[in-house]
PAZAPA-4460 file (N, C-alpha, C; in steps of 0.05 Angstrom, whole numbers, plus 32768, in hexadecimal, padded with zeros to 4 digits):
% residues 180
    n_x    n_y    n_z   ca_x   ca_y   ca_z    c_x    c_y    c_z   seq   type   mol
   7D4B   7B42   7EE7   7D58   7B52   7EF7   7D74   7B4D   7F00     1      M     A
   7D74   7B31   7F03   7D8C   7B26   7F0F   7DA6   7B2C   7F00     2      R     A
   7DA3   7B2B   7EE7   7DB8   7B3A   7ECF   7DBD   7B51   7ED1     3      N     A
   7DA8   7B65   7ED6   7DAB   7B83   7ED7   7DBE   7B86   7EED     4      S     A
   7DC8   7B7D   7F03   7DCE   7B84   7F18   7DED   7B82   7F12     5      S     A
   7DFB   7B6F   7F06   7E1A   7B6E   7F00   7E1F   7B86   7EEA     6      P     A
   7E08   7B88   7ED8   7E0C   7B9C   7EC7   7E10   7BBD   7ED3     7      V     A
   7E00   7BBE   7EE6   7DFC   7BD7   7EF6   7E16   7BDC   7F04     8      L     A
   7E1F   7BC1   7F13   7E3C   7BC5   7F21   7E4F   7BCE   7F12     9      R     A
   7E50   7BBE   7EF8   7E6A   7BC3   7EE6   7E69   7BDF   7ED7    10      S     A
   7E52   7BE7   7ED5   7E4F   7C05   7ED0   7E55   7C1A   7EE3    11      G     A
   7E4E   7C18   7EF9   7E59   7C2A   7F10   7E77   7C23   7F12    12      L     A
   7E86   7C09   7F11   7E9F   7C0B   7F14   7EB1   7C1C   7EFE    13      T     A
   7EA5   7C15   7EE2   7EAE   7C20   7ECC   7EAE   7C44   7ECF    14      V     A
   7E94   7C48   7ED8   7E91   7C6A   7EDE   7EA5   7C77   7EF2    15      A     A
   7EAA   7C65   7F06   7EBA   7C6E   7F1D   7ED7   7C6B   7F12    16      A     A
   7EDF   7C58   7F01   7EFA   7C56   7EF3   7EFC   7C6E   7EE2    17      A     A
   7EEA   7C75   7ED0   7EEC   7C8C   7EC2   7EEE   7CA7   7ECD    18      A     A
   7EE1   7CA9   7EE7   7EE1   7CC3   7EF5   7EF9   7CC7   7F08    19      A     A
   7F05   7CB6   7F0C   7F1F   7CB8   7F21   7F34   7CC4   7F10    20      L     A
   7F3C   7CC2   7EFB   7F51   7CD7   7EEF   7F48   7CF1   7EEE    21      P     A
   7F2B   7CF3   7EEA   7F21   7D0F   7EE4   7F25   7D20   7F01    22      L     A
   7F1E   7D0A   7F16   7F1B   7D16   7F2D   7F39   7D1F   7F34    23      A     A
   7F50   7D12   7F32   7F6A   7D14   7F37   7F74   7D28   7F2C    24      L     A
   7F68   7D30   7F0F   7F73   7D4B   7F01   7F65   7D5E   7F0A    25      A     A
   7F4F   7D5F   7F16   7F44   7D76   7F22   7F50   7D81   7F39    26      A     A
   7F5C   7D75   7F4C   7F70   7D7A   7F64   7F8A   7D8A   7F57    27      V     A
   7F90   7DA0   7F64   7FA3   7DB1   7F57   7FBA   7DA3   7F64    28      P     A
   7FCF   7DA4   7F51   7FEF   7D9C   7F5A   7FF6   7DAF   7F72    29      A     A
   8006   7DA1   7F82   8014   7DB2   7F9C   8025   7DC5   7F8E    30      A     A
   801F   7DDF   7F8E   8038   7DF2   7F80   8044   7DFD   7F9C    31      A     A
   8056   7E0B   7F91   806A   7E17   7FA6   8058   7E30   7FAE    32      G     A
   8064   7E3C   7FC6   8056   7E54   7FD1   8053   7E68   7FC1    33      P     A
   805F   7E6C   7FA8   805D   7E81   7F99   8062   7E99   7FA6    34      G     A
   8053   7EB2   7F97   804E   7ECF   7FA2   8034   7ED7   7FA4    35      I     A
   802F   7EED   7FB5   8018   7EF8   7FB3   801E   7F19   7FB1    36      S     A
   800E   7F20   7F9D   8013   7F46   7F99   7FF9   7F4F   7FA1    37      V     A
   7FF9   7F62   7FA8   7FE3   7F77   7FAF   7FE8   7F93   7FA7    38      S     A
   7FD2   7FA8   7FA4   7FD8   7FC4   7F9F   7FC6   7FD2   7FB5    39      T     A
   7FD1   7FE8   7FBB   7FC2   7FF6   7FCE   7FC7   8012   7FC7    40      T     A
   7FB2   8021   7FB4   7FBB   8039   7FAB   7FCF   803E   7F97    41      G     A
   7FE9   8048   7F9C   7FFD   8046   7F8A   8015   8037   7F95    42      S     A
   800D   8024   7FA4   8024   800F   7FB5   801E   7FFA   7FAB    43      T     A
   8031   7FEC   7FA2   802E   7FCA   7F97   8042   7FBD   7FAD    44      V     A
   8037   7FAA   7FB9   804B   7F94   7FC9   8047   7F7C   7FC2    45      S     A
   805A   7F69   7FC9   8059   7F4E   7FC3   8062   7F43   7FDE    46      V     A
   805B   7F27   7FDE   8063   7F16   7FF9   8068   7EFE   7FF0    47      T     A
   8076   7EEF   7FF8   807A   7ED6   7FF3   8089   7EC4   800E    48      T     A
   808E   7EAA   800C   8095   7E97   8022   80A9   7E84   801A    49      S     A
   80B0   7E91   7FF9   80BF   7E76   7FEF   80E0   7E7A   7FF0    50      A     A
   80E6   7E92   7FFA   8104   7E99   7FFE   8111   7E8E   8015    51      C     A
   812E   7E8B   8013   813A   7E84   802B   814E   7E97   802B    52      T     A
   8157   7E9D   8044   816C   7EB7   8045   8189   7EAD   8042    53      Q     A
   8197   7EB4   8032   81B1   7EB0   802D   81C2   7EC7   802E    54      I     A
   81D5   7EC9   803E   81ED   7ED9   8045   81DB   7EF5   8049    55      N     A
   81C4   7EF1   8056   81B8   7F09   8062   81A1   7F17   804F    56      G     A
   819D   7F03   803B   818B   7F10   8020   8177   7EFB   801B    57      S     A
   8163   7F06   801D   8149   7EF9   8010   8146   7EF0   7FF5    58      W     A
   814B   7F0A   7FE9   8149   7F0B   7FCA   813F   7F23   7FC3    59      G     A
   813A   7F27   7FA4   8130   7F42   7F9C   811A   7F40   7F8C    60      T     A
   8106   7F55   7F90   80EE   7F51   7F7F   80EF   7F6C   7F6D    61      A     A
   80E4   7F65   7F54   80E8   7F7B   7F3F   80CB   7F7D   7F35    62      S     A
   80C1   7F99   7F31   80A9   7F9E   7F22   80B2   7FA4   7F0B    63      L     A
   80A3   7F9D   7EF2   80A9   7FA2   7EDC   8090   7FB1   7ECD    64      L     A
   8093   7FC2   7EB9   807E   7FD1   7EAD   8079   7FBE   7E92    65      T     A
   8064   7FC0   7E83   805E   7FB1   7E6A   8075   7FB1   7E57    66      S     A
   8083   7FC4   7E4F   809B   7FC9   7E3F   80B5   7FC1   7E49    67      S     A
   80BA   7FB7   7E64   80CF   7FA9   7E6B   80D0   7F8C   7E68    68      Q     A
   80E7   7F7F   7E61   80E8   7F64   7E5C   80F7   7F4F   7E6F    69      G     A
   8107   7F5F   7E80   8118   7F50   7E8C   8117   7F59   7EAB    70      S     A
   811D   7F48   7EBE   811E   7F4B   7EDC   8130   7F69   7EE1    71      F     A
   814A   7F67   7ED3   815B   7F7D   7EDA   814F   7F9A   7ED1    72      A     A
   813B   7F9A   7EC0   812E   7FB3   7EB4   8118   7FC0   7EC9    73      Q     A
   8110   7FAB   7EDA   80FC   7FB8   7EEF   8108   7FC8   7F04    74      G     A
   80F3   7FD3   7F18   80FA   7FE0   7F2D   80FD   7FC9   7F3E    75      R     A
   8114   7FCA   7F4A   8120   7FAF   7F5F   811C   7FBB   7F79    76      Q     A
   8112   7FAA   7F8A   8112   7FAC   7FA8   811F   7F96   7FB5    77      V     A
   812D   7F97   7FCB   8135   7F81   7FDC   811D   7F72   7FEC    78      T     A
   8120   7F5A   7FEB   810B   7F50   8000   8110   7F54   801B    79      L     A
   80FD   7F57   802F   8106   7F55   804B   80EE   7F43   8059    80      S     A
   80F7   7F39   806F   80E5   7F29   807E   80EC   7F17   808E    81      G     A
   80DA   7F03   8095   80E6   7EED   80A1   80EB   7ED0   8092    82      T     A
   80F0   7EBA   80A2   80F0   7E9F   8095   80CF   7E99   8089    83      S     A
   80C3   7EA3   8098   80A6   7E9C   8090   8097   7EAD   8078    84      T     A
   809E   7EC3   8078   8096   7EDA   8063   80A5   7EEE   805C    85      R     A
   80AC   7EF8   8044   80B9   7F08   8031   80AB   7F19   802C    86      Q     A
   80B2   7F35   8027   809F   7F45   801A   80B1   7F5F   8012    87      S     A
   80AA   7F68   7FFB   80AF   7F81   7FEF   809A   7F99   7FE7    88      A     A
   80A3   7FAF   7FE1   808A   7FBE   7FDB   8095   7FD7   7FCC    89      A     A
   8088   7FE3   7FB6   808E   7FF7   7FA7   8079   800F   7FA6    90      W     A
   8080   8029   7FAE   8071   803B   7FB6   8070   8051   7F9D    91      S     A
   805E   8060   7F96   805A   8074   7F80   805B   8065   7F66    92      N     A
   8048   8054   7F61   8045   8040   7F47   8032   804F   7F38    93      V     A
   8032   8059   7F22   8022   8065   7F0F   800E   804A   7F06    94      T     A
   7FF7   8051   7EF9   7FE5   8042   7EF4   7FEF   802F   7EDE    95      S     A
   7FE8   8016   7ED6   7FEF   8006   7EC1   7FF2   7FEB   7ECA    96      G     A
   7FF8   7FD7   7EBC   7FFB   7FBB   7EC3   801C   7FB8   7EC3    97      T     A
   8024   7FA6   7ED5   803F   7FA2   7EDE   803F   7F83   7EE1    98      Y     A
   8055   7F79   7EE0   805C   7F5B   7EE5   8074   7F5F   7F04    99      T     A
   806B   7F52   7F14   807B   7F4C   7F2A   808B   7F30   7F29   100      V     A
   80A8   7F32   7F2C   80B7   7F1C   7F2C   80C7   7F1B   7F49   101      I     A
   80C6   7F08   7F53   80D6   7F02   7F6F   80EB   7EED   7F66   102      V     A
   8105   7EF3   7F6D   8118   7EDF   7F6D   8128   7EDE   7F83   103      I     A
   812A   7EC7   7F8F   8134   7EC2   7FA9   8156   7EC2   7FAB   104      C     A
   815D   7EC5   7FC0   8181   7ECA   7FBF   818A   7EB6   7FB9   105      S     A
   8180   7E97   7FB2   8189   7E81   7FAA   8187   7E81   7F8B   106      D     A
   817E   7E96   7F7D   817B   7E98   7F63   8160   7E88   7F59   107      G     A
   8153   7E7E   7F69   813A   7E71   7F5C   8121   7E87   7F5B   108      T     A
   810C   7E80   7F47   80FD   7E95   7F49   80E1   7E89   7F5B   109      T     A
   80DC   7EA0   7F6F   80C4   7E9D   7F82   80A8   7E9A   7F6C   110      A     A
   80A9   7EAD   7F5E   808E   7EAF   7F4F   808E   7ECA   7F3B   111      G     A
   807F   7ECA   7F29   8079   7EE1   7F19   8058   7EE1   7F18   112      T     A
   804F   7EFD   7F1A   802E   7F03   7F1A   802F   7F1E   7F11   113      Q     A
   8018   7F20   7EFF   8012   7F3C   7EF8   7FFE   7F4B   7F05   114      S     A
   8000   7F65   7F05   7FEE   7F74   7F19   7FE5   7F8D   7F0A   115      V     A
   7FCD   7F94   7F0B   7FC4   7FB2   7F02   7FC4   7FC5   7F14   116      V     A
   7FD0   7FDD   7F12   7FC9   7FF2   7F23   7FBC   8005   7F1F   117      V     A
   7FA3   800D   7F2C   7F92   801F   7F20   7F95   8038   7F24   118      S     A
   7F8C   804D   7F15   7F94   8064   7F16   7F86   8073   7F34   119      P     A
   7F92   807E   7F40   7F89   8085   7F5C   7F7D   80A4   7F5B   120      T     A
   7F67   80AD   7F62   7F53   80C0   7F60   7F62   80D4   7F76   121      A     A
   7F68   80EC   7F69   7F74   8101   7F7B   7F5B   8106   7F8F   122      S     A
   7F66   810A   7FAB   7F50   8111   7FBE   7F46   812B   7FC1   123      P     A
   7F2E   812B   7FC2   7F21   8148   7FC3   7F21   8150   7FE0   124      T     A
   7F22   816A   7FDF   7F26   817D   7FFB   7F0C   8189   7FF9   125      R     A
   7EFA   8182   8012   7EDB   818C   8013   7EE2   81A2   8027   126      S     A
   7EDA   81BC   8024   7EDC   81D3   8037   7ECF   81C9   8054   127      P     A
   7EE1   81C8   8060   7ED1   81C5   8082   7ECB   81DC   808D   128      S     A
   7EB1   81DE   8099   7EA8   81F1   80A3   7EB6   81F8   80C0   129      P     A
   7EBD   8212   80C3   7ECA   821A   80D5   7EBA   8234   80E8   130      S     A
   7EC5   8233   8101   7EB5   8248   8110   7EC4   8264   8109   131      A     A
   7EAD   827C   8106   7EBB   8292   80FF   7EAC   82A6   810B   132      S     A
   7EB6   82BD   8112   7EA6   82D5   8126   7E90   82DB   8114   133      P     A
   7E7D   82DE   8124   7E62   82E9   8119   7E62   8307   8107   134      S     A
   7E78   8314   810D   7E7E   832A   8100   7E9A   8330   80FA   135      R     A
   7EA9   831E   80F9   7EC5   8320   80F3   7ED3   832F   8106   136      G     A
   7EEA   8337   80FA   7EFC   834D   8106   7EF0   8366   80FD   137      V     A
   7EF0   837B   8111   7EE3   8390   810D   7EFE   83A6   8104   138      M     A
   7F08   83A7   80EE   7F1F   83B8   80E9   7F18   83D6   80EB   139      G     A
   7F2A   83E6   80F8   7F24   83FF   80F7   7F16   840D   8115   140      G     A
   7F0D   83F7   8120   7EFF   83FA   813B   7F13   83EF   814F   141      V     A
   7F2D   83F0   814D   7F43   83E3   815E   7F42   83C5   815F   142      G     A
   7F3B   83BA   8149   7F39   8399   814B   7F2B   838B   815E   143      G     A
   7F18   839F   816A   7F07   838C   817F   7EEF   837F   8173   144      S     A
   7EE7   836B   817A   7ECF   8361   8171   7EBA   8365   817F   145      A     A
   7EBA   8373   8197   7EA2   837C   81A7   7E96   8391   819C   146      T     A
   7E7B   8394   819C   7E6D   83A9   8192   7E63   83B4   81AE   147      D     A
   7E6B   83CD   81B0   7E62   83DD   81C8   7E4A   83EC   81C9   148      Y     A
   7E41   83F2   81B5   7E27   83FD   81AE   7E2A   841C   81AE   149      G     A
   7E17   8429   81A2   7E13   8446   8198   7E19   8459   81B1   150      T     A
   7E10   8455   81C7   7E13   8462   81E1   7E31   8466   81E8   151      V     A
   7E3F   844C   81E7   7E5D   844E   81ED   7E6E   845F   81D7   152      T     A
   7E66   8457   81C0   7E75   8467   81AA   7E70   8484   81AB   153      L     A
   7E5B   848F   81B5   7E51   84AE   81B5   7E5F   84B9   81CE   154      V     A
   7E61   84A9   81E7   7E73   84B7   81FA   7E8E   84B3   81F6   155      A     A
   7E9C   84A4   81E7   7EBA   849E   81DE   7EB9   84B6   81CD   156      G     A
   7EA9   84BC   81B6   7EB1   84D3   81A6   7EB0   84EE   81B6   157      G     A
   7E9D   84F2   81C6   7E9E   8508   81D5   7EB1   850F   81E6   158      T     A
   7EBD   84F8   81EF   7EDB   84FA   81FD   7EF0   8501   81F3   159      L     A
   7EF5   84F6   81D8   7F05   84FD   81C3   7F04   851B   81BC   160      V     A
   7EF0   8520   81B3   7EE6   853F   81AE   7EF0   854E   81C5   161      G     A
   7EE9   854A   81DC   7EEF   8559   81F4   7F0B   855C   81ED   162      A     A
   7F1E   8547   81F2   7F37   8545   81F4   7F47   855A   81DD   163      G     A
   7F3C   855A   81C3   7F44   856A   81B0   7F3F   8588   81B5   164      V     A
   7F26   8590   81C1   7F23   85A8   81C5   7F32   85B7   81DC   165      L     A
   7F3C   85A6   81EE   7F4A   85AB   820C   7F64   85AD   81FC   166      A     A
   7F6B   859F   81EC   7F8C   85A0   81E3   7F8F   85BD   81CF   167      T     A
   7F7A   85C3   81C1   7F7B   85DD   81B0   7F7C   85F4   81C2   168      A     A
   7F6B   85EF   81DB   7F6A   8609   81E6   7F83   8610   81FD   169      W     A
   7F94   85F4   8201   7FA9   85F9   8212   7FBE   8604   8201   170      Y     A
   7FC3   85F7   81E2   7FD9   8600   81D2   7FD0   861D   81CD   171      V     A
   7FB9   8629   81C5   7FB5   8644   81C1   7FC2   865A   81D5   172      R     A
   7FB4   8652   81EF   7FBF   865D   8205   7FD9   8668   820F   173      R     A
   7FEE   864C   8209   8008   864D   820F   8013   8663   81F8   174      R     A
   8007   8668   81E3   8010   8677   81CC   800C   8691   81D5   175      N     A
   7FFE   869B   81E8   7FFA   86B9   81ED   800F   86C4   8200   176      R     A
   8015   86DB   81FE   8029   86E7   820F   801A   86EA   8229   177      P     A
   8029   86E9   8241   8022   86EF   825A   8015   870A   825C   178      Y     A
   8002   870A   826B   7FF4   8727   826E   7FF0   8728   828C   179      R     A
   7FFB   873F   8297   7FF9   8741   82B1   7FE2   8755   82BC   180      L     A
***
């Protein structure tokens, strides 16, 4: 048993020595800040913290379609923001795959990233219930929405009829010559 102990120790040492390069390779290298691209509906936006302001400009971002090959061919937007965060956005972007490239004002590339813009579903309008009169507007009855009942209508009709008869009697009487 005494002999197995040094072998065990040496085996552990060799295993640790072999695992050390693997563990170091698994740790990602410290990369620059790069860019972060996101989509909301038909709007594509990019943010970065890699650019510095030179002569009042942070840099430019370009949105390229799959058929465009260079930065100059894309839709370009000037970066805006602060020393800790710069951003740009494109609106009314149709569905498809795009590449976003950010070039800082000093000429360095902050990053490149692909983004997929999904087709937006057109909003559907559902009719909203609205309060409506129980009988609607009663056209031909003076536009009133009040129901006065049969007795009121008969009384009104009687008055109108009496007025028509009185007018006819008056006009006929005026046309007769005076009789003494």
